[in-house]
C-alpha positions in Angstrom: 124.1 87.3 116.4 121.1 88.0 118.4 118.7 90.0 116.0 116.7 91.5 119.0 120.0 93.0 120.5 121.3 94.1 117.1 118.3 96.3 116.4 118.3 98.1 119.9 118.9 101.8 119.7 121.2 101.4 122.9 123.3 99.0 120.9 123.9 101.3 117.8 127.1 103.2 117.1 126.9 106.8 117.6 128.0 108.7 114.4 128.8 111.8 116.4 131.5 110.1 118.5 133.3 108.0 116.0 136.6 109.5 116.5 136.4 109.7 120.4 139.8 108.1 120.8 141.4 111.0 118.9 139.7 114.0 120.8 141.4 116.1 123.3 140.2 115.8 126.8 138.1 119.0 126.4 136.6 117.7 123.2 135.6 114.6 124.8 134.0 116.3 127.8 132.1 118.7 125.7 130.7 115.9 123.5 129.6 114.1 126.4 128.0 117.0 127.7 126.2 117.7 124.5 124.9 114.1 124.5 123.8 114.1 128.1 121.8 117.3 127.4 119.4 115.2 125.1 118.3 113.0 128.0 115.6 115.3 129.5 113.8 115.6 126.3 113.6 112.0 126.1 112.1 111.8 129.5 109.7 114.6 128.8 108.2 112.4 126.0 107.4 109.7 128.6 105.6 111.8 131.2 102.1 110.4 130.3 103.5 107.0 131.3 105.3 108.2 134.2 102.0 109.7 135.4 100.3 106.3 135.2 103.2 104.8 137.3 103.2 107.4 140.0 99.4 107.1 140.5 99.9 103.2 140.7 102.7 103.5 143.2 100.7 106.0 145.2 97.7 103.6 145.5 99.9 100.7 146.3 101.8 102.3 149.2 98.7 104.3 150.5 96.9 101.0 150.9 99.8 99.3 152.8 101.5 97.7 150.0 105.2 97.8 148.9 107.3 98.6 145.9 110.3 96.6 144.6 112.9 97.5 142.2 114.5 94.8 140.2 117.3 95.1 137.8 120.8 93.9 136.7 124.0 95.6 136.4 123.9 99.4 136.3 120.1 99.3 136.1 119.8 97.2 139.2 122.3 99.4 141.1 120.3 102.5 140.2 117.2 100.9 141.7 118.8 100.0 144.9 120.3 103.5 145.2 116.8 105.0 144.8 115.2 102.6 147.2 117.9 103.1 149.9 117.4 107.0 149.8 113.8 106.8 150.5 113.9 106.0 154.4 116.3 109.0 155.3 114.6 111.4 152.9 110.8 110.5 153.5 110.9 108.6 156.8 109.3 105.6 155.2 110.0 101.9 156.5 113.0 100.4 154.4 110.7 97.4 153.8 108.1 99.5 152.0 110.4 100.6 149.2 113.1 97.8 148.3 115.7 97.6 145.7 117.1 94.1 144.5 120.0 93.4 141.9 120.6 90.3 140.1 123.4 88.5 141.7 122.5 89.9 145.2 124.2 92.7 147.1 127.6 91.5 146.3 126.9 92.6 142.7 126.5 96.1 143.9 130.3 96.5 144.2 131.6 93.9 141.8 129.8 93.0 138.6 128.5 89.5 138.4 128.0 88.5 134.9 125.3 86.1 133.7 122.8 86.7 136.4 120.8 88.9 134.3 120.0 85.9 132.1 118.8 83.7 134.9 115.0 83.4 134.6 114.7 81.0 137.6 116.4 83.7 139.9 114.1 86.4 139.0 111.2 84.2 139.7 112.8 83.1 142.9 113.4 86.7 144.0 109.7 87.6 143.7 108.9 84.5 145.9 111.6 85.2 148.5 110.2 88.7 148.8 106.7 87.5 149.4 105.3 89.8 146.6 101.5 89.9 146.9 98.7 91.4 144.9 99.0 94.5 147.0 102.5 95.2 146.0 104.1 96.9 142.9 107.2 95.6 141.0 109.3 97.9 138.9 111.6 96.3 136.4 114.6 98.2 135.2 116.6 97.2 132.2 118.1 99.3 129.3 117.9 96.8 126.6 114.5 95.4 127.9 116.0 91.9 127.4 117.3 91.0 130.9 115.5 87.6 131.6 116.1 88.0 135.3 113.8 91.2 135.1 111.4 89.9 132.7 110.7 86.6 134.5 110.5 88.6 137.8 107.9 90.9 136.3 106.0 88.0 134.7 105.9 86.2 138.1 104.7 89.3 139.9 102.1 89.8 137.4 100.7 86.2 137.8 100.4 87.0 141.4 98.4 90.0 140.8 101.0 92.7 141.7 101.2 95.9 139.6 104.0 95.7 137.2 105.9 98.8 135.8 109.0 98.7 133.3 111.7 101.2 132.8 113.6 100.5 129.6 115.6 102.6 127.0 114.2 101.0 123.8 110.7 101.1 122.2 108.9 97.6 121.5 111.1 95.7 124.0 110.5 92.3 125.4 109.8 94.0 128.8 106.8 95.8 127.5 104.5 92.7 127.3 104.9 91.9 131.1 104.2 95.5 132.2 100.9 97.3 133.2 102.9 100.6 132.5 106.1 100.7 130.4 108.4 103.9 130.6 110.7 104.1 127.6 112.8 107.1 127.3 114.8 106.5 124.2 118.1 108.4 124.5 119.8 107.2 121.4 123.4 105.5 121.0 125.7 105.9 123.8 129.0 108.0 123.4 130.7 104.7 123.9 128.8 102.0 121.9 126.6 100.0 124.2 127.7 101.5 127.5 124.3 101.9 129.0 125.7 103.2 132.3 125.9 106.6 130.3 122.8 108.3 128.8 120.5 105.3 129.6 121.7 105.2 133.1 121.1 108.9 133.4 117.6 108.7 132.0 117.0 105.9 134.5 118.1 107.9 137.5 115.9 110.9 136.5 112.9 108.7 136.0 113.3 106.9 139.4 113.8 110.2 141.1 110.4 111.3 139.6 108.7 108.0 140.7 109.6 108.0 144.4 109.6 111.8 144.8 106.2 112.4 143.3 104.7 109.3 145.1 106.1 110.5 148.5 104.8 114.1 148.0 101.3 112.6 147.2 101.5 110.5 150.4 102.0 113.7 152.4 105.8 113.1 153.1 106.4 116.9 152.4 104.9 120.2 153.4 104.9 122.5 150.5 108.5 121.7 149.1 110.0 121.1 152.5 111.1 117.5 153.4 109.4 117.2 156.7 109.0 113.6 157.3 112.5 112.9 158.6 114.0 112.0 162.0 116.9 114.1 163.3 119.1 111.1 163.7 122.5 112.8 163.4 124.0 116.3 163.6 123.3 117.1 159.9 119.7 115.9 160.1 119.1 117.8 163.4 120.5 120.9 161.8 118.4 120.5 158.7 115.3 119.9 160.8 115.7 122.9 162.6 116.1 124.9 159.4 113.0 123.3 158.0 110.9 124.1 161.2 112.0 127.6 161.0 111.0 128.0 157.4 107.6 126.3 158.1 106.7 128.1 161.2 108.8 131.3 161.3 110.1 130.5 165.0 113.7 131.1 166.0 116.5 128.6 166.5 116.0 128.2 170.2 112.2 127.5 169.9 112.7 125.1 166.8 115.3 123.0 168.7 113.2 122.8 171.9 110.0 121.7 170.3 112.1 119.3 168.1 113.5 117.7 171.1 109.8 117.5 172.8 108.5 115.9 169.4 111.1 113.0 169.8 113.2 114.6 167.0 110.3 114.3 164.5 110.4 117.3 162.2 106.8 116.9 160.9 105.4 116.5 164.5 107.4 119.6 165.8 105.9 121.8 162.9 102.4 120.4 163.7 102.8 121.3 167.4 104.0 124.8 166.7 101.3 125.4 164.1 98.4 123.9 166.1 99.5 124.7 169.6 98.9 121.0 170.6 101.0 118.9 172.8 103.0 115.9 171.2 100.4 113.2 172.0 97.5 115.2 170.5 99.4 116.7 167.6 100.3 113.0 166.7 96.7 111.9 166.9 95.6 114.5 164.5 98.5 113.6 162.1 97.5 110.0 162.3 93.7 110.8 161.5 94.9 112.8 158.5 97.1 109.8 157.3 100.4 111.7 158.0 99.5 114.8 155.7 100.8 117.8 157.8 99.0 120.3 155.7 95.7 118.4 156.1 96.3 118.1 159.9 97.0 121.8 160.2 93.8 122.7 158.4 91.8 120.7 160.9 93.0 122.7 163.8 93.6 126.2 162.3 92.9 128.3 159.3 96.6 128.7 158.6 98.5 126.4 156.3 
């Protein structure tokens, strides 16, 4: 028996769910809900580490670098999910935020066992991605023992990239290869060792924090409005019009017309309305302000 794995919190037996297979459906659901409710407190305890991670990621992306999620199994899938949502939500180039899972894209649908133990593949992934000292690599592993992730982070660190770990156990093997290690400890799972449950929920919440707060700091929002999006389909066009209206107070017809003249860029449309500038000049000011809509508006008007 592996002593490291045996002492992990995520591998312990949950004393509160010992008779899980004897419960009614409602009892099972209420118990799972009670257990899930403990996750936010575990994350709250890690806020200081999450702050460090967000500040690192902000600096990396602001200076032209990229961020890479690497993980295996459920952890890898959550990284890929978070990365894939950044382009439609924040209008960022898909290459700037990437998610990679042990076993490749096929492992997103069908579990590929054994790849999490493959050190060489973790190293090869970092090399294939062309990671440099301008980038950041975030390794995700509930146990903190996935060799694919540890080896990948170690290689990234050797290159000079920033390294961040997301794990659900304290004093894990992952910690030694991370500049910052985020470790929300959520306790034993409802089903012993099934880390797609509380551990996975904690990981998803932390990933939401990392990308959302990083993108806000990069000027991808206006107040709490998601403005850095392209109206590339019916839903996004409707959302863009509502956002433009909320930000500027114009009516539907005006919002739709300006959106068209702004090449379906919600942020540019708001800038045009707020500043009175045409599309080209409004874009020039936005570029000067590194894409921050609020800063750009302040340079042309006293209203934000």
